FIKOLZA-1660 file (N, C-alpha, C; in steps of 0.1 Angstrom, whole numbers, plus 5000, padded with zeros to 4 digits):
% residues 152
   i   px   py   pz ch aa at
   1 7522 9643 7591  A  M  N
   1 7522 9656 7585  A  M CA
   1 7518 9654 7571  A  M  C
   2 7509 9663 7566  A  E  N
   2 7505 9663 7553  A  E CA
   2 7516 9667 7543  A  E  C
   3 7516 9661 7531  A  Q  N
   3 7527 9664 7522  A  Q CA
   3 7527 9679 7518  A  Q  C
   4 7515 9685 7517  A  K  N
   4 7514 9699 7514  A  K CA
   4 7521 9708 7524  A  K  C
   5 7519 9705 7537  A  E  N
   5 7526 9712 7548  A  E CA
   5 7541 9710 7547  A  E  C
   6 7545 9698 7544  A  K  N
   6 7560 9695 7543  A  K CA
   6 7566 9703 7531  A  K  C
   7 7559 9703 7520  A  R  N
   7 7564 9711 7508  A  R CA
   7 7565 9726 7512  A  R  C
   8 7556 9731 7520  A  M  N
   8 7557 9745 7523  A  M CA
   8 7569 9748 7532  A  M  C
   9 7572 9739 7541  A  I  N
   9 7584 9740 7549  A  I CA
   9 7597 9740 7541  A  I  C
  10 7597 9730 7531  A  I  N
  10 7609 9729 7523  A  I CA
  10 7610 9741 7514  A  I  C
  11 7600 9747 7509  A  E  N
  11 7600 9759 7501  A  E CA
  11 7606 9771 7510  A  E  C
  12 7602 9771 7523  A  K  N
  12 7607 9782 7532  A  K CA
  12 7622 9780 7534  A  K  C
  13 7626 9767 7535  A  I  N
  13 7641 9765 7537  A  I CA
  13 7648 9770 7525  A  I  C
  14 7643 9767 7513  A  I  N
  14 7650 9771 7501  A  I CA
  14 7650 9787 7500  A  I  C
  15 7639 9793 7503  A  L  N
  15 7639 9808 7503  A  L CA
  15 7649 9814 7513  A  L  C
  16 7650 9807 7524  A  S  N
  16 7659 9812 7535  A  S CA
  16 7673 9810 7531  A  S  C
  17 7676 9799 7525  A  V  N
  17 7690 9797 7519  A  V CA
  17 7693 9808 7509  A  V  C
  18 7684 9810 7500  A  E  N
  18 7686 9821 7490  A  E CA
  18 7689 9834 7497  A  E  C
  19 7682 9838 7507  A  S  N
  19 7684 9850 7514  A  S CA
  19 7698 9852 7520  A  S  C
  20 7704 9840 7523  A  L  N
  20 7717 9840 7530  A  L CA
  20 7729 9840 7520  A  L  C
  21 7727 9838 7507  A  I  N
  21 7738 9837 7498  A  I CA
  21 7746 9849 7497  A  I  C
  22 7740 9861 7497  A  P  N
  22 7748 9874 7497  A  P CA
  22 7758 9874 7509  A  P  C
  23 7754 9870 7521  A  E  N
  23 7762 9870 7532  A  E CA
  23 7775 9861 7530  A  E  C
  24 7773 9850 7524  A  Y  N
  24 7785 9841 7521  A  Y CA
  24 7793 9846 7510  A  Y  C
  25 7787 9853 7500  A  M  N
  25 7794 9858 7489  A  M CA
  25 7803 9869 7493  A  M  C
  26 7800 9875 7505  A  A  N
  26 7809 9886 7510  A  A CA
  26 7822 9881 7515  A  A  C
  27 7823 9868 7517  A  N  N
  27 7836 9861 7521  A  N CA
  27 7843 9856 7509  A  N  C
  28 7855 9862 7506  A  P  N
  28 7862 9858 7493  A  P CA
  28 7865 9843 7493  A  P  C
  29 7867 9837 7504  A  A  N
  29 7870 9822 7504  A  A CA
  29 7858 9814 7499  A  A  C
  30 7846 9819 7501  A  D  N
  30 7834 9812 7496  A  D CA
  30 7831 9817 7481  A  D  C
  31 7832 9830 7479  A  K  N
  31 7829 9836 7466  A  K CA
  31 7838 9830 7455  A  K  C
  32 7850 9828 7458  A  N  N
  32 7860 9823 7448  A  N CA
  32 7857 9809 7443  A  N  C
  33 7850 9801 7451  A  I  N
  33 7847 9788 7447  A  I CA
  33 7838 9787 7435  A  I  C
  34 7827 9794 7435  A  S  N
  34 7817 9793 7425  A  S CA
  34 7811 9806 7420  A  S  C
  35 7816 9817 7426  A  N  N
  35 7810 9830 7423  A  N CA
  35 7795 9831 7424  A  N  C
  36 7790 9824 7434  A  G  N
  36 7776 9824 7437  A  G CA
  36 7767 9815 7429  A  G  C
  37 7773 9807 7420  A  S  N
  37 7765 9797 7413  A  S CA
  37 7765 9784 7422  A  S  C
  38 7756 9784 7431  A  V  N
  38 7755 9774 7441  A  V CA
  38 7741 9767 7440  A  V  C
  39 7739 9756 7448  A  A  N
  39 7727 9749 7447  A  A CA
  39 7724 9742 7460  A  A  C
  40 7711 9740 7462  A  V  N
  40 7706 9732 7474  A  V CA
  40 7697 9721 7469  A  V  C
  41 7698 9709 7475  A  C  N
  41 7690 9698 7471  A  C CA
  41 7684 9692 7484  A  C  C
  42 7671 9690 7485  A  I  N
  42 7665 9684 7497  A  I CA
  42 7656 9672 7493  A  I  C
  43 7659 9661 7500  A  I  N
  43 7651 9649 7498  A  I CA
  43 7644 9646 7511  A  I  C
  44 7630 9644 7510  A  D  N
  44 7623 9641 7522  A  D CA
  44 7623 9626 7524  A  D  C
  45 7617 9621 7535  A  D  N
  45 7618 9607 7539  A  D CA
  45 7610 9598 7529  A  D  C
  46 7601 9604 7521  A  E  N
  46 7594 9597 7511  A  E CA
  46 7600 9597 7497  A  E  C
  47 7612 9603 7496  A  G  N
  47 7620 9603 7484  A  G CA
  47 7616 9614 7474  A  G  C
  48 7608 9624 7479  A  N  N
  48 7605 9636 7470  A  N CA
  48 7617 9645 7470  A  N  C
  49 7621 9650 7459  A  V  N
  49 7633 9658 7457  A  V CA
  49 7629 9672 7454  A  V  C
  50 7635 9682 7461  A  S  N
  50 7633 9696 7458  A  S CA
  50 7646 9703 7458  A  S  C
  51 7647 9714 7452  A  G  N
  51 7660 9721 7451  A  G CA
  51 7659 9734 7443  A  G  C
  52 7670 9740 7443  A  K  N
  52 7671 9752 7435  A  K CA
  52 7686 9755 7432  A  K  C
  53 7688 9760 7420  A  L  N
  53 7701 9764 7415  A  L CA
  53 7701 9779 7415  A  L  C
  54 7712 9785 7420  A  F  N
  54 7714 9799 7421  A  F CA
  54 7725 9804 7413  A  F  C
  55 7725 9817 7409  A  G  N
  55 7737 9823 7402  A  G CA
  55 7735 9824 7387  A  G  C
  56 7744 9832 7381  A  A  N
  56 7742 9836 7367  A  A CA
  56 7748 9825 7358  A  A  C
  57 7758 9818 7363  A  D  N
  57 7765 9808 7355  A  D CA
  57 7757 9795 7355  A  D  C
  58 7749 9792 7345  A  K  N
  58 7741 9780 7345  A  K CA
  58 7749 9767 7346  A  K  C
  59 7760 9767 7339  A  I  N
  59 7769 9755 7338  A  I CA
  59 7774 9752 7352  A  I  C
  60 7780 9763 7359  A  R  N
  60 7785 9761 7372  A  R CA
  60 7774 9758 7382  A  R  C
  61 7762 9764 7381  A  S  N
  61 7751 9760 7390  A  S CA
  61 7747 9746 7388  A  S  C
  62 7747 9741 7376  A  R  N
  62 7744 9727 7373  A  R CA
  62 7754 9718 7380  A  R  C
  63 7767 9722 7379  A  Q  N
  63 7778 9714 7386  A  Q CA
  63 7775 9714 7401  A  Q  C
  64 7772 9725 7406  A  S  N
  64 7769 9726 7421  A  S CA
  64 7757 9718 7425  A  S  C
  65 7747 9718 7416  A  F  N
  65 7735 9710 7419  A  F CA
  65 7738 9695 7419  A  F  C
  66 7747 9691 7409  A  N  N
  66 7751 9677 7408  A  N CA
  66 7757 9672 7421  A  N  C
  67 7766 9681 7427  A  V  N
  67 7773 9678 7440  A  V CA
  67 7763 9678 7451  A  V  C
  68 7754 9688 7451  A  A  N
  68 7743 9689 7462  A  A CA
  68 7735 9677 7461  A  A  C
  69 7731 9672 7449  A  W  N
  69 7723 9660 7448  A  W CA
  69 7730 9648 7453  A  W  C
  70 7743 9646 7450  A  K  N
  70 7751 9635 7455  A  K CA
  70 7752 9635 7470  A  K  C
  71 7754 9647 7476  A  K  N
  71 7754 9648 7490  A  K CA
  71 7741 9644 7496  A  K  C
  72 7730 9650 7491  A  A  N
  72 7717 9648 7497  A  A CA
  72 7713 9633 7495  A  A  C
  73 7715 9627 7484  A  S  N
  73 7711 9613 7481  A  S CA
  73 7720 9603 7490  A  S  C
  74 7733 9607 7492  A  Q  N
  74 7741 9598 7501  A  Q CA
  74 7735 9599 7515  A  Q  C
  75 7732 9611 7519  A  V  N
  75 7726 9612 7533  A  V CA
  75 7713 9604 7534  A  V  C
  76 7705 9606 7524  A  W  N
  76 7691 9599 7523  A  W CA
  76 7693 9584 7524  A  W  C
  77 7703 9578 7518  A  I  N
  77 7706 9564 7518  A  I CA
  77 7712 9560 7531  A  I  C
  78 7722 9567 7536  A  T  N
  78 7730 9563 7548  A  T CA
  78 7724 9568 7561  A  T  C
  79 7718 9579 7561  A  G  N
  79 7713 9586 7573  A  G CA
  79 7725 9593 7581  A  G  C
  80 7736 9594 7574  A  M  N
  80 7748 9601 7580  A  M CA
  80 7752 9613 7572  A  M  C
  81 7759 9622 7579  A  K  N
  81 7765 9634 7572  A  K CA
  81 7775 9629 7562  A  K  C
  82 7776 9636 7551  A  T  N
  82 7787 9633 7542  A  T CA
  82 7800 9637 7549  A  T  C
  83 7811 9629 7547  A  G  N
  83 7823 9631 7554  A  G CA
  83 7824 9621 7566  A  G  C
  84 7813 9621 7574  A  E  N
  84 7812 9612 7585  A  E CA
  84 7810 9598 7581  A  E  C
  85 7802 9596 7570  A  F  N
  85 7799 9583 7565  A  F CA
  85 7813 9577 7560  A  F  C
  86 7820 9584 7552  A  E  N
  86 7832 9579 7546  A  E CA
  86 7842 9576 7557  A  E  C
  87 7843 9585 7567  A  K  N
  87 7852 9582 7578  A  K CA
  87 7848 9569 7585  A  K  C
  88 7835 9567 7588  A  A  N
  88 7831 9555 7594  A  A CA
  88 7834 9542 7586  A  A  C
  89 7833 9543 7573  A  V  N
  89 7836 9532 7564  A  V CA
  89 7851 9529 7565  A  V  C
  90 7859 9539 7564  A  F  N
  90 7874 9537 7564  A  F CA
  90 7879 9533 7577  A  F  C
  91 7872 9535 7588  A  N  N
  91 7875 9531 7601  A  N CA
  91 7869 9517 7605  A  N  C
  92 7863 9511 7594  A  N  N
  92 7856 9498 7596  A  N CA
  92 7845 9499 7607  A  N  C
  93 7838 9510 7608  A  E  N
  93 7827 9511 7618  A  E CA
  93 7814 9508 7611  A  E  C
  94 7813 9509 7598  A  V  N
  94 7801 9505 7591  A  V CA
  94 7805 9498 7578  A  V  C
  95 7796 9489 7574  A  D  N
  95 7798 9481 7562  A  D CA
  95 7792 9489 7550  A  D  C
  96 7801 9494 7541  A  E  N
  96 7796 9502 7530  A  E CA
  96 7787 9494 7521  A  E  C
  97 7788 9481 7520  A  H  N
  97 7781 9473 7511  A  H CA
  97 7766 9473 7514  A  H  C
  98 7762 9474 7526  A  K  N
  98 7748 9474 7530  A  K CA
  98 7741 9487 7525  A  K  C
  99 7748 9497 7521  A  F  N
  99 7742 9509 7516  A  F CA
  99 7742 9510 7501  A  F  C
 100 7750 9501 7494  A  G  N
 100 7750 9501 7479  A  G CA
 100 7757 9512 7473  A  G  C
 101 7765 9519 7480  A  I  N
 101 7773 9530 7475  A  I CA
 101 7788 9525 7474  A  I  C
 102 7793 9525 7463  A  M  N
 102 7807 9520 7461  A  M CA
 102 7816 9531 7463  A  M  C
 103 7828 9528 7468  A  R  N
 103 7838 9538 7471  A  R CA
 103 7841 9549 7461  A  R  C
 104 7841 9546 7448  A  P  N
 104 7843 9557 7438  A  P CA
 104 7831 9567 7439  A  P  C
 105 7820 9563 7444  A  D  N
 105 7808 9572 7444  A  D CA
 105 7806 9579 7457  A  D  C
 106 7815 9577 7467  A  F  N
 106 7814 9584 7480  A  F CA
 106 7816 9599 7477  A  F  C
 107 7809 9607 7484  A  V  N
 107 7810 9622 7482  A  V CA
 107 7824 9626 7488  A  V  C
 108 7827 9622 7500  A  G  N
 108 7840 9624 7506  A  G CA
 108 7843 9637 7512  A  G  C
 109 7834 9647 7511  A  W  N
 109 7836 9659 7518  A  W CA
 109 7823 9664 7525  A  W  C
 110 7823 9673 7534  A  I  N
 110 7811 9677 7541  A  I CA
 110 7802 9686 7533  A  I  C
 111 7790 9687 7537  A  G  N
 111 7780 9696 7530  A  G CA
 111 7767 9689 7529  A  G  C
 112 7766 9676 7532  A  G  N
 112 7753 9669 7532  A  G CA
 112 7750 9665 7546  A  G  C
 113 7737 9667 7550  A  Q  N
 113 7734 9664 7564  A  Q CA
 113 7719 9660 7565  A  Q  C
 114 7717 9650 7575  A  P  N
 114 7703 9646 7578  A  P CA
 114 7698 9657 7588  A  P  C
 115 7685 9660 7586  A  V  N
 115 7679 9670 7595  A  V CA
 115 7665 9665 7599  A  V  C
 116 7662 9665 7611  A  T  N
 116 7649 9662 7616  A  T CA
 116 7642 9674 7623  A  T  C
 117 7631 9678 7618  A  L  N
 117 7624 9690 7623  A  L CA
 117 7612 9685 7631  A  L  C
 118 7611 9691 7643  A  D  N
 118 7600 9688 7652  A  D CA
 118 7598 9673 7654  A  D  C
 119 7608 9665 7654  A  D  N
 119 7608 9651 7656  A  D CA
 119 7599 9644 7646  A  D  C
 120 7595 9650 7635  A  K  N
 120 7586 9644 7625  A  K CA
 120 7591 9645 7611  A  K  C
 121 7596 9656 7607  A  I  N
 121 7600 9658 7593  A  I CA
 121 7615 9654 7592  A  I  C
 122 7617 9644 7584  A  K  N
 122 7631 9639 7581  A  K CA
 122 7635 9644 7567  A  K  C
 123 7646 9652 7567  A  L  N
 123 7651 9657 7554  A  L CA
 123 7666 9653 7553  A  L  C
 124 7670 9651 7540  A  S  N
 124 7684 9649 7537  A  S CA
 124 7687 9661 7528  A  S  C
 125 7696 9670 7533  A  I  N
 125 7699 9682 7526  A  I CA
 125 7714 9683 7522  A  I  C
 126 7715 9686 7509  A  G  N
 126 7729 9688 7504  A  G CA
 126 7729 9703 7498  A  G  C
 127 7740 9709 7501  A  F  N
 127 7743 9723 7496  A  F CA
 127 7757 9722 7490  A  F  C
 128 7759 9729 7479  A  S  N
 128 7772 9729 7473  A  S CA
 128 7774 9743 7466  A  S  C
 129 7787 9746 7466  A  G  N
 129 7791 9758 7459  A  G CA
 129 7800 9767 7468  A  G  C
 130 7800 9765 7481  A  F  N
 130 7809 9773 7490  A  F CA
 130 7818 9763 7496  A  F  C
 131 7826 9767 7506  A  R  N
 131 7835 9758 7513  A  R CA
 131 7825 9748 7521  A  R  C
 132 7830 9736 7523  A  G  N
 132 7821 9726 7530  A  G CA
 132 7816 9730 7543  A  G  C
 133 7824 9737 7551  A  T  N
 133 7819 9742 7564  A  T CA
 133 7808 9752 7562  A  T  C
 134 7809 9760 7551  A  S  N
 134 7799 9770 7548  A  S CA
 134 7786 9763 7543  A  S  C
 135 7788 9752 7535  A  D  N
 135 7777 9745 7529  A  D CA
 135 7768 9740 7541  A  D  C
 136 7774 9735 7551  A  L  N
 136 7767 9730 7563  A  L CA
 136 7760 9742 7570  A  L  C
 137 7768 9752 7572  A  E  N
 137 7764 9763 7580  A  E CA
 137 7752 9771 7574  A  E  C
 138 7752 9773 7561  A  I  N
 138 7741 9780 7555  A  I CA
 138 7728 9773 7557  A  I  C
 139 7728 9760 7557  A  V  N
 139 7716 9753 7559  A  V CA
 139 7711 9754 7573  A  V  C
 140 7720 9754 7583  A  G  N
 140 7717 9756 7597  A  G CA
 140 7711 9769 7599  A  G  C
 141 7717 9780 7594  A  K  N
 141 7712 9793 7595  A  K CA
 141 7698 9795 7589  A  K  C
 142 7697 9789 7577  A  A  N
 142 7684 9790 7570  A  A CA
 142 7673 9783 7579  A  A  C
 143 7676 9772 7585  A  L  N
 143 7666 9766 7594  A  L CA
 143 7663 9774 7606  A  L  C
 144 7673 9780 7611  A  S  N
 144 7671 9789 7623  A  S CA
 144 7662 9801 7619  A  S  C
 145 7664 9807 7607  A  Q  N
 145 7656 9818 7603  A  Q CA
 145 7641 9815 7602  A  Q  C
 146 7638 9802 7600  A  I  N
 146 7624 9799 7598  A  I CA
 146 7619 9792 7611  A  I  C
 147 7627 9792 7622  A  G  N
 147 7622 9787 7634  A  G CA
 147 7625 9773 7638  A  G  C
 148 7635 9767 7631  A  Y  N
 148 7640 9753 7634  A  Y CA
 148 7654 9753 7638  A  Y  C
 149 7659 9743 7644  A  S  N
 149 7673 9741 7647  A  S CA
 149 7677 9727 7641  A  S  C
 150 7689 9726 7637  A  V  N
 150 7694 9714 7631  A  V CA
 150 7694 9703 7642  A  V  C
 151 7687 9692 7640  A  K  N
 151 7687 9680 7649  A  K CA
 151 7691 9669 7640  A  K  C
 152 7704 9666 7639  A  S  N
 152 7708 9656 7631  A  S CA
 152 7715 9645 7638  A  S  C
% end
């Protein structure tokens, strides 16, 4: 797939995520975390980084993007969802040293996920600013809106 086509898909994902933010903001449990200052970070299999910061509070959006970046980059390195990687390490199912991520740098909570679109496009997506379950869900809904399903 051409890089231009991949970039267009990534932009559609970001726009779709943006369209869903009001839905999540309607839930006080999500709204109270960041008041809508959320962020998405997407890393493709070639290491290209895309993302967007949302909300009026630039400092809080920056913090959300920092977490989204950590989630996406950990997924990009490990190929595993955040939370699942840490669980596998602590259960001695994987050797953390082969990934070069030291325990203090583990994300430790959900919200980062590997996604494969049409068995061709591999993306590592991190979202931050809502509850972890919502962080995962908003990406899945965004993909569905543009005609994809999460295959991770």
